[in-house]
N, C-alpha and C positions, 0 to 999 in steps of 0.2 A: 504494500500500500504506500503510495507516495506521501511524503511529509512536506507540507508547505513551509519553506524557509522565508519567503518574502513575497508579498503581493505588490503589484503596481497599484498605486493609490493616487488620488488627487485631493486638493485641499478641502478641509471641512468648512473653511470660511470662503466666502466670495471676496477674496482680497487679491487684487491684481499684483501686489508686491510679492505674493507667494509663488507666482507662476514659475520663476527660474529655479525654484527648489524642486519642482516636480516634473517639468519637461522643458526642453530647449527647442523652441520653434523659430529661432532667430538665425539669420545669416550674419556671420562674423567676418571681420577682416582684422588685419594687424597694421597699426600705424605707430612708428617709433617704438617697436617691441611691446606695444600695449594692445590687448584685445579690444576691439571696437565693434559694437553692434551696428550692422548696416540696415537690416530690415527685420521686422517682426511679423510672423505669419500666423499667430494664434492668439486668441483672446479667452477670457473667462467663459464666454458664451459657448465655446467649443467643448467645455467640460460638461458631460451629460449626467454623471453621478459620481459616486465615490471611486468607482473603478473603471470608468469608461470615458472616452472622449472622441470627438469627431476631428478628422483631418480633412481640410478643405481640398477641393479638386486641384491637382497639380502641386500641392504643397508637401512639405516634408517636416516631420516632427521627430526630434531625437529624445530618447529617454536616458540620455547620458546626463543625468541630473542627480542631485544629492540624494533624494529620497527614492529614486526609481532605478538607478544603476545598482548592480550587484557587487558588493565589496569582496571580490574573489580572493584577494591576497590574505585577508583576515580569516576567511573560511579555510583556506589551505594551511595557514600557519597554526591556527589554534584548534582545529578540529580534524577528525579523520575522514571527513567527506572529501572524496576525490572526483566526484562528478555531480553536476546539477543539470536538471532539465528545465529549459525555458519553454513555456507554453503560451502562445499568443493566439487569442481568439479574435477574429475580425469579421466584419460584414462589409462587402464592397471589394472593388478591384484596386490592387496596389502591390507594393513590395515591402517585405520585412527584411531588414538587413541587420545582422548581428556583428558587433564589434567587441574587441577587447583592447586593453591598454597594458603597458608594462609599468614598472616603477618610475620611469622617467616621463610618463604621460604620453608616450608614443602610441597612436591608435593603429590597429590592424583589423582588416575585415576578416571575419571568421566564417560567415555563411550568409546565403541570400535565398529568399523564397518568394516567388510570385504567388499571389493569392487572388481569389475572386469568389463572389457569393459569400455564403456563410462558411468560414474556414477555421480550422484549428491547426496551427503550425507548431511543431515541436522541434527543439534543438537540444541535443545532448552535448554538454560542454564539459570538458575535463578541467579539473582544478589541479594542475600539475606544473604550471609554469609561472607562478605568481609569487615567488619567494620574496622579491624585493618590493612588490606592490602591484597594483593594477585592478581594474574594474572590468565587468562585462555589462553590455547594454545592447539595446536594439533601437533602430530607427524605423519609422513607418512612413512610407511615401504613397500618396494617393495618385491614381491615374486621372482620367478625364473627369471622373465623378468623385465625390467625397468617399472616404473610407472610415469606418468606425472601429476603434479599438474597444472590444467588449470586455476583455480582461487580459491580464498578464500575470503569470505566476512563475516562481522559481521553486522547484521541488527536488527532492532526492528520495531514493529508495533506501538509503542508508539509515539504519536505526540509531536513535539518539543514545548517548551514554547514560542518560538518566531521564526520568519521565514525570517527576513531581511537578506540582503547580507552584506558583509564586503568590505570596501575600504582599499587598501593597501597603507601604507605610507613609502616610502624608502627615507631616508635622506643620502646625499652623499657629500663628499668633496674630489675631485680629486681621485676617485676610479672608473673611467669609465669602465674599463674592467670587474670588478666584477659586476657592475650594468647591463651591457649588458648580461652577463651570466645569471643573475637572471631573467631578462626580457625574455630571450630566453627560460629558463626553464618554466616560467609561461605560455608563449605562447603555449608550447607543452602539457600543463596539462589541457586538455579540461574539465575533470570532476571538476577540481578546479575552472576554469573560470566561471562555472555555478553559483558559490557562490560569485563571485567577482563583485562588482559594478564598481569601478574605481581603477586604479593603479596610485597613485600620486608619481611621482619621483621628489623630491625636490633637485635640483642641486645647491649647494652653492659654487662650486669650480671654478677654473680657467681653468681646463681641462674638457671641457664639455662632458657629456655623449653622447649628440646628435652628436658629432664629431667622436666618437669612431667607428672603423670598426665593422660591424655587427649590429649596432644600427638600421639601416633602416629596416633590415629583422626582427629583434625582435619587433620593433614597428609595423610593418605591421601585424604581427601575432596577436598582441593585439588589433589593430584597435582603435576604439573610447574609449575603456576601459583604454587606457594609456593617462595620462596627464603629460607633463613635465613642471615643474615650476622652473624658475631660480630666485634666490634671493641672497642677500649678505650673507656672512658666519656668522650665528648666533648660530653656534654649533648645537649639537644634539637636544637641547631643542627648538631652533628656527625652525629647520627643521621639527621636529615631531609636534610642535605646528601648523605649517602651514598645515601639513597633517590632523591634528585634525580639524582645521578650515574648510578645504575643505570638510571633511567628514560630519561635522555638516550641511553643505549646501546641502547634498545629502539625500533626503527623503527615497531613496531606501536602505540606509546603516543603519544597526543596530549596526555595529562595525567598528572600525578602527584597522587594523592589522599593527603594527609597525615593520619594518625590518631595520636592519643595512645594511651598504653598503658592507663591506668587509666580505661577507658570501657566502656560497653555500647552497642552500635550498634543502630540501626534499619536493616537492610539496604536497605529501600526508599528511605531517605534518601540513601544512597550512590548508588543507581541514579539517583535524581532529579537529584542534583548533576551527575553525568556527562552525563545527557541535556541538562540546562540548558546545561552548558558546550559541548556540541555545537551547540546552537541559538543561542547568543549571537551577536549581529550581528558583533562583533569579539571576539577571544580575551580572556577575562577570568577573574578568580579567583572561585570560587564557594565561599562559606563557609557553615558550619553554625551554627545556634544551639546553645546549651548548656543542658541541663537538669541539675538536681542529682541525682547518682547515688543519694544517700542520702535524698532527698525528691523523688521522681521527677515529680510534677506541677508542680514549681516551675521556671520558666524564669529562668535567671540571666544569660544573655548573649544579646543580639540584635545589632542594628547598632551597631558600636563606632566611635568617632571619636577623633582626637587633637586636643585643643584647641591652637590655635596659640600663644597667649601663654604659658601655663605649660608647653607641650609635654608634656601629660599625657593618658593614655588614659582613656576612660570609655564607658559605654553612652549612647546617645541616651536622653533621658528617664530619667537615672540614678535620679531620685527615685521612679520607678514600678517599680523592680526590687527584688527578684525578683517575678515575676508568678506567682500560684498559680492554676492552672486549676481547682482544686476550688472556689475562691471565685468565679471569674468565667470562663466559657468564652468562646469566640470571639465569639458574638453579644452578650455582655454587656461586651465590652472594645473600645470604639471606637478606642482608640489602636492596637490591633493591626491595624487595617484600613488605616492610613496606610502608604504606601510610604516606606521609610526607606533612605537612602543611607548607606553605610558607608565609612570610611577604611581599615579593615583588618578582618581576622577572625582569631581565635585559631587556632592550629595544633592544637587538639584535633580539628578536622576541617576541611580546606580543600583544595579542588581548584585546582591551579595548572597552566595550560597550558604545555606544553613550549616554546611560542613565547616565553613570558615568561622562562623559564630561559635560553634562548639570547640573549635581548635584554638582560637585566639581571643575570644571574649567579645564584648560589645564595645560601644563607643567609649573613649576617654571622657570623663566628666568635665569637658572643656567649655560647656555652654554653647559657644559658637567659635568659629575660626580654627582651622587646623584639625578639627576632629575627623574630617574626611581624609585628609592627607595622612595623618598619623595612623588611622586604621588601615589604609591601603599599604603603607610601609610595613606595618606590623604583620598584615596578612602575607605580604610578599616574603618576609623573612620566614614564614611558616610554609611557604610553597604555593600560595594562592596569588597568582598574577592578576593584574588589572589590564583590561583592554578598553580603550575608548573607541567604540565601534562606529565607523561611518554608516550613515543611513539610519542611525539611532540618535534622536535629538529631540529637544523641546525648546520652547521659547521662555526665557526667564528675564526678569528686569535686570538689565546689565549694570555695569559700574559707571557708565556714562551718566553724569548728573549726580554722582555720589562722591563723597570723600570720607569714608569711614575710618581713615587713619587719624582724623583729628576730632572725632566724636567719641562717645563712650566706648566704642568698640576698640579704641586704641589699646586699652588694657588687655583685651583678649588677643589682639594681634601680637603684642609683645610677649605676654606670658606663655601662650600656647605654642608659639614658634620655639621659644627656648626649651619648654618642656619636651616638645617633639624632638628637638635636637639632642637633649640629654638622653632620650630614650633610643634614638636611632642613628645619630651621627656617628660615622666611623672615623671622622677626622680628629686628630688630637685636639682636645679642649674645644671641640666644636668648630674647628677650622677658623674661618673669618666671621663666624656668626656674631661673636661678642664685639668685635671691632665694628661690624656693620650696625649692630644695635646701638652702640655708642654714637656712631655718626648720625643715626636717625634722631637721637635726642638732640645732638648739636644742631642739626638742620632746623628742627622745630624751634629751638631756643633762638637761633638767629632770625627766624621768621616771626618771632614774637608770639608763638603758639605755645603758651605755657600749660594750658589744660591737658593736651595729650602727653606732655612730659610728666606732669603730675601722675597721670594714670600709668605711664610706663614705669616710673619709679616705684609705684605701688606694686606693679606686676613683678618687678625684680625682687622686691622684699618678700613677696609671697613665694616666689620660686625658691629663694634662699631659705625660707622657713621649712621647706620640705614638702613631700607629696601629700601629706594629710590635709593641707589647705584646700586641695581641689574639691574634696567632698564638702568640707566645712563652708566654702564660699560659693558653692554651686548655685544656691537660690538667692544669694545676697550680693554677689560681685556686680551684677548689672545695675540693680537699683542704687547701690552705693556710688557707682561710677557716675550715674546720671545726677545724683544729688550733688556731687562735687562740682559739677558744671556751674552751679549757682554762684560759686566763688570766683568765677572767671568771666568778666564782661565780654571777652572776645568770642564767647560761645553764643552770644545773642545775635540772631539774624534780624536785622532791622528791615521791617517790611511796611511800616506805617506810611500810607500814601500822603498823609498830611505833614509828614516830616521827611522831606527829601534830603538825603545826605549828599554833600559835595565836599571835595577836597580842595585845599588851597591851590595846588599846582595842577589840578586836573588829572585826567586819566593818562597813564603811561602806555603808549602804543608800540607794539613790536611786530615785525613781519610775521605773517602766518607760516606754519610749517615747523620743522625741527629748529630749536634754538641754536644760534651760532655764537652766542656770547658767553657760554658757560666757561668759567675759568678752568684751566687744566695745568698739570705740571707745576712749574714754579709759580705761575700766576695763581693757582689754587692755594698753594701754601701761603703766599703773601696775603691773599684775600682772607683766608681763614684767620691768620694771625692778627691782621688789622681789625677784622670784625669782632673777634673775641675781645681784643683790647678795648675797642670802642664800646661794646655793650657792657663790658665789665666796669668801665669807668663812668659811663654816662647813661642816664635814663632819658626819657623823653622830656624836652623842655616844656614850659607851660603852654606855649602856643601849639606845639604838636599834640599835647595831651587834650587840649580844648577842641581842636579841629584837625582831622587827618591831613597829613602833608600831601599825600598823593593817592591816586586810585589805580587799582590793577584789576583787570579781568582775571577770573579764576585761573585760566590757563597760562596767564603771564606772570602770576604771583609765585615766582620760583625762588628757591633758597638763596640764590646768589644775587637776587634783585631787591627783595624786601629789606635785607639788613642795612641798606644804605640810609634808611629813613627812621625817624623817631616814631612815626605812626603811619598807618596806611588803611585805606578803605578797600576791601577785597570782596568781589562778588562771591556769593554762596555757590556751591557746586551745582545746585539745581536751578540757579538763576532767580530764586524767589526773593532775594534781598541782598543785604551786604553785612559783612562782619567788619568790626573795627579792631585793628591790632595796634597796641601801644607798647612801646618799649618799657620794660620794668626792670631796672637795674638790680633791685633786691632779689626778685625772683630768679633773674638770670644767674646771679652769683650763687645763690643757695642751690638751685637745681643743677647747675653745671658741676658744682663740687660733689653733690650727692650722686649724680650720674657717674662721675669718674670713680667715686668710692665704691659704689655698688657693682660696677662692671669689673673693677679690679678684684673685688671679692669673688665675683662669679668666676672670673678667670682662674683665680687661685683654688677655688673649691670645686671646680668642674668635675674632676675625677670622682671625688666623694659623692657629689650630688648625682652624677650619672649612675653610680652604683645604687644609691638610695632610691632613685626613681625607678630604675629597672627592677629592683627587688620588690618595689611596691606595685608594679604594673599589674600583676595578676589580680590583686584585690581591687585596683582602680577600675578594671574593665570586666570584672566577674559578673555573671548574670545574677548571682545571689546578692552581690553588693547593690546592684541596681534595683533588685526587688525590694531590698530593705529600705533604700532611699525613697523609692516611689510609694511604698506603703506608709512610711513616716510622714510623707508630704501630702497624703490624701486629706 
């Protein structure tokens, strides 16, 4: 009996921006080594339903697209499947052409079939030459009259390595409308629900999902497959650990599929990830790519890694992200044909085998930030790899319009990165992590951003106090960090339309694009020395304190520009208002000294702390520890 690996699908929403993710009906050219769209041959009106579309007479549509090409290299590398069958059902006269690519993005014709009337074309395709990368796809060309694609499927006769279902774990805090939309989309995806055991909605907010309009209808469609669990806010790690615990108690579940709340899903992607997890040669984590929810053709996250020396996360080929599929689709993007191996995947969507939970435990009690990366690194050390699988993705609110490095989340960025480094870094004393952390403090201080430094120093003290603080502060660290903001006027976003803020010297304007004025080498050393001395000796004068000297756009307010002034007006990341930064000599002096002292202590005590945290790890991530915490917090 054939097993469906992948279906050809079309967007759930009538959104023209989504077209390039599902099919490529354009004629492209190349100008100055850049792909340029010449003509467009298809519109939303050509999509007939979820799985079919019409190709107009004399036109050609390629399914060399993110969601409808088949990621052959990943199937060859991670599974035992060595042959797939493409079945294309059509109505009308035309030609089906099958192509493959290699890891360099070079396309090659594989097969061609002329069709007429009601036709079913099958192509048996080996998965034996995709070690470095490559996709398989098909094009459909209409003759003198239109041709309809009725369906397309990728199947195999190969039996999966495991056959259990997945339970979904959705963690939310005050995002009820997003959650209802997700539940409604799940309820309409009958093919997906056949693979789902339970949907655990862990509601940690004050605006309950169950009170949201549309919830009753969405819940009715899911029936007993939906379980809503309410608990105090323990962050993403607490919510996802609850979903992990519930899944461990479900013998029908071989996997837990974690989903963030502020997302829009592609149900076929969830189905694909579960199927891939079933076929993986050994149990592994299957992660999803992330598109921007507010700019939906833009891919923001694919294979992610943790660099060893600074122990910092990033995308592979970070300089090429985000990728806009309106500007270059799959055939015009050689980099997207390379097989990329990941160290971890964000928990906006990640499938985790129950076998991994039993072997390595649940999430670190991190609240937010680094819980996903740390878990994947821990799982890898136990033999559970992570794949970020092309064709598996969702839309998530991206980091554009945010700067969580200067709000209450600065505490978790700093603490959890260091804790993860203590647990997993193989570099002596964390490599350059400590030096980088000290530089982050210094940059914030030079930019007159004292609030995030206060939180980062708090994080260092907690780390130095030992691993027991993580359980102790799990429910309190976030509200305490937010309370501290009241002591720092810089955190106020001024939005009052009756009080329009202006600086004395006006807005500083810089050329768009990558900055060219960043000091380097000897210039950087001189700049740092002069800035430290200036901020150490002088605070803002009365005039600068009373009215900001200059104004910067958020993107222009960089660490080597702000320090020249005693005060500055800076646009908020989301554009909603402005923050006022004022030089404070007293805070600069005390925070700089404390940062140096704490980082020196961390450097000195790193080996002892690493042993202490690694010895404590089994208790920090144990299912029974989480059961105890969740029971106490009910």
